[in-house]
C-alpha positions as a printed Julia matrix, in Angstrom:
253×3 Matrix{Float64}:
   0.0    0.0     0.0
   1.32   3.43   -1.0
   0.77   5.7     1.97
   2.35   8.55    0.02
  -0.38   8.33   -2.63
  -3.13   8.28    0.02
  -1.49  11.19    1.85
  -1.18  13.24   -1.36
  -4.87  12.87   -2.28
  -5.92  13.4     1.33
  -3.9   16.61    1.78
  -5.09  17.98   -1.57
  -8.74  17.46   -0.6
  -8.24  18.9     2.89
  -6.63  22.02    1.42
  -9.76  22.52   -0.66
 -11.71  22.38    2.61
  -9.5   25.07    4.11
  -9.93  27.29    1.04
 -13.68  27.29    1.62
 -13.43  27.51    5.41
 -16.19  30.08    5.86
 -18.69  28.08    3.83
 -17.59  24.76    5.35
 -17.17  25.83    8.97
 -19.48  28.75    9.69
 -22.45  27.7     7.53
 -23.33  24.72    9.8
 -23.15  27.01   12.84
 -25.55  29.51   11.3
 -27.82  26.75    9.95
 -27.93  24.95   13.31
 -28.75  28.19   15.11
 -31.62  28.83   12.68
 -32.98  25.32   13.23
 -32.99  25.89   16.98
 -34.73  29.23   16.56
 -37.38  27.79   14.22
 -37.86  24.28   15.6
 -36.71  24.82   19.17
 -38.6   28.05   19.79
 -41.64  27.73   17.52
 -42.36  24.0    17.63
 -40.63  23.42   20.97
 -43.05  25.8    22.64
 -45.87  23.46   21.59
 -44.03  20.2    22.35
 -42.35  20.23   25.74
 -40.85  16.74   25.71
 -40.58  13.71   23.44
 -40.14  10.39   25.24
 -39.08  12.28   28.34
 -36.45  14.4    26.52
 -36.85  18.14   25.97
 -37.69  18.84   22.34
 -34.68  21.14   21.89
 -32.3   18.36   22.93
 -34.3   15.69   21.06
 -33.65  17.25   17.64
 -29.87  17.57   18.11
 -28.97  14.04   16.87
 -31.18  14.61   13.82
 -29.5   17.96   13.12
 -26.05  16.38   13.34
 -27.08  13.54   11.02
 -28.62  15.98    8.54
 -25.4   18.0     8.31
 -23.09  14.99    8.35
 -24.93  13.06    5.64
 -25.16  16.05    3.32
 -21.55  17.12    3.88
 -20.17  13.6     3.45
 -22.07  13.04    0.22
 -21.34  16.42   -1.34
 -17.64  16.5    -0.4
 -16.87  13.01   -1.68
 -18.95  13.36   -4.85
 -17.4   16.72   -5.75
 -13.9   15.47   -4.91
 -13.96  12.6    -7.43
 -16.18  14.36  -10.0
 -13.73  17.23  -10.52
 -10.92  14.97  -11.86
 -13.48  13.38  -14.19
 -14.7   16.79  -15.33
 -11.18  18.13  -15.88
  -9.87  14.91  -17.43
  -7.16  14.42  -14.79
  -8.81  11.18  -13.62
  -6.76   9.33  -16.24
  -3.53  10.51  -14.62
  -4.74   9.09  -11.32
  -5.8    5.79  -12.91
  -2.5    5.44  -14.78
  -0.45   6.05  -11.64
   1.02   3.0    -9.88
  -1.62   3.02   -7.13
  -4.53   0.69   -6.49
  -8.21   1.61   -6.41
  -8.47   1.26   -2.63
  -5.66   3.78   -2.19
  -7.61   6.23   -4.35
 -10.76   5.54   -2.35
  -8.97   5.89    0.99
  -7.59   9.29   -0.05
 -10.87  10.8    -1.27
 -13.23   9.11    1.19
 -10.86   9.65    4.12
 -10.72  13.39    3.43
 -14.5   13.66    2.96
 -15.14  11.7     6.17
 -12.68  13.88    8.11
 -14.44  17.05    6.96
 -17.8   15.6     7.92
 -16.61  14.58   11.38
 -15.37  18.12   11.95
 -18.74  19.52   10.83
 -20.57  17.05   13.09
 -18.52  18.13   16.09
 -19.08  21.79   15.21
 -22.86  21.23   15.14
 -22.65  19.34   18.44
 -20.68  22.18   20.02
 -23.19  24.73   18.71
 -26.06  22.72   20.2
 -24.54  23.06   23.66
 -25.05  26.82   23.38
 -28.82  26.27   23.25
 -29.65  23.15   25.28
 -28.32  20.83   27.95
 -27.29  17.71   26.1
 -26.35  14.45   27.85
 -24.43  11.75   26.03
 -25.36   8.45   27.65
 -23.12   6.29   25.47
 -20.21   8.37   24.1
 -18.46   5.35   22.55
 -21.54   4.37   20.54
 -22.08   8.0    19.6
 -18.58   8.29   18.15
 -18.99   4.94   16.37
 -22.23   6.02   14.68
 -20.76   9.41   13.78
 -17.64   7.82   12.26
 -19.52   5.09   10.39
 -22.1    7.54    9.05
 -19.35   9.85    7.78
 -17.54   6.95    6.12
 -20.6    5.3     4.62
 -22.07   8.48    3.16
 -18.64   9.53    1.9
 -18.52   6.18    0.09
 -22.02   6.88   -1.25
 -20.9   10.32   -2.39
 -17.88   8.78   -4.11
 -20.24   6.47   -6.02
 -22.47   9.41   -6.99
 -19.46  11.4    -8.2
 -18.34   8.53  -10.43
 -21.79   7.8   -11.85
 -22.7   11.46  -12.5
 -22.26  12.68  -16.07
 -22.8   16.38  -15.35
 -23.27  18.9   -12.56
 -27.03  18.46  -12.52
 -26.79  14.75  -11.84
 -24.19  15.44   -9.16
 -26.67  17.59   -7.24
 -29.85  15.56   -7.78
 -29.06  12.73   -5.37
 -28.25  14.83   -2.26
 -30.99  17.37   -2.95
 -33.9   15.16   -4.01
 -33.09  11.88   -2.24
 -30.84  12.15    0.82
 -32.25  15.36    2.33
 -35.92  14.2     2.09
 -34.98  10.81    3.55
 -33.29  12.52    6.51
 -36.26  14.8     7.13
 -38.67  11.86    6.88
 -36.4    9.62    8.96
 -37.32  10.96   12.38
 -34.83  13.83   12.54
 -37.27  16.18   14.24
 -39.89  13.79   15.61
 -40.31  10.31   17.01
 -41.62   7.63   14.67
 -44.08   6.67   17.43
 -45.82  10.02   16.88
 -46.95   8.92   13.4
 -50.15   6.99   12.59
 -49.6    3.19   12.51
 -49.65   2.94    8.71
 -46.99   5.65    8.36
 -44.89   4.02   11.06
 -44.84   0.89    8.91
 -43.97   2.81    5.73
 -41.23   4.77    7.5
 -39.44   1.53    8.41
 -38.47   1.2     4.73
 -36.43   4.4     5.03
 -32.82   3.3     5.75
 -31.97   6.64    7.36
 -34.42   5.87   10.19
 -32.09   3.2    11.56
 -29.06   5.52   11.55
 -30.82   8.43   13.25
 -32.51   6.12   15.75
 -29.22   4.5    16.74
 -27.46   7.84   16.97
 -30.24   9.25   19.17
 -30.02   6.18   21.42
 -26.36   6.98   22.07
 -27.43  10.34   23.52
 -30.6    9.58   25.48
 -30.93   5.8    25.62
 -34.19   5.96   23.65
 -34.79   4.87   20.06
 -37.49   4.0    17.55
 -35.55   0.92   16.44
 -33.59  -1.57   18.6
 -29.97  -0.48   18.8
 -28.71  -3.85   17.52
 -30.69  -3.43   14.3
 -29.29   0.08   13.88
 -25.73  -1.21   14.3
 -26.3   -3.98   11.76
 -27.88  -1.5     9.33
 -24.94   0.92    9.32
 -22.43  -1.94    8.9
 -24.37  -3.47    6.0
 -24.82  -0.08    4.35
 -21.08   0.61    4.53
 -20.23  -2.86    3.22
 -22.7   -2.43    0.34
 -21.07   0.85   -0.72
 -17.63  -0.76   -0.61
 -18.8   -3.6    -2.85
 -20.29  -1.19   -5.39
 -17.05   0.81   -5.56
 -15.06  -2.4    -5.97
 -17.32  -3.4    -8.89
 -16.99   0.05  -10.5
 -13.2   -0.09  -10.47
 -13.16  -3.72  -11.54
 -15.34  -3.05  -14.6
 -14.25   0.55  -15.25
 -17.89   1.62  -15.39
 -18.17   5.42  -15.85
 -14.46   5.79  -15.12
 -12.55   4.5   -18.13
 -15.16   5.43  -20.74
């Protein structure tokens, strides 16, 4: 394994993050504050607690997941799409490095950025509410695995996208709605029975539920199922990327 190749790609992507520091760092702070003003003040005044947790604290795991999933997907997809768009992807493919070294460089950088954003959102939340973390180890595990898995998903989207429009469709029209409908700002138990059943087909539900359990010890889905879901999702993304590099689909054409 060429650690120099991984380091080169990683540092290049992280420098891009630093060049857009205001957008990358301060935007989540402003966005999180707005969510607390809108949801915490407006809706929170009508809903005091959810499952024994104050509504302001209850939405924090959902806010973190919303930011982390979007940032992971967009950073990884943009990172690999730009070499395709500029034509420099062929220089990377012709270099004496393997596909997993390429993936580790791009996905590692995207996941690192997302972890930073997640911690920034978490720190911002402490300015508004008291937030216990019942299981910090599980919380860090879910945060790390979510960043990695959605960075892998973003990498896949970046490879499969033929233009800028396709690059933006998946995060905008698929991931964001799934997060909003996945229990980010409410408990699944608050829905009518038929919608509770339909919601269980949303894979994001299991990630948000497990992440919320790490904070408050409450969840809509058993924690074991949430752990299995995030592991299977990550493994599925890895297999798809392996197949893409093996066949050259949308890379070598």
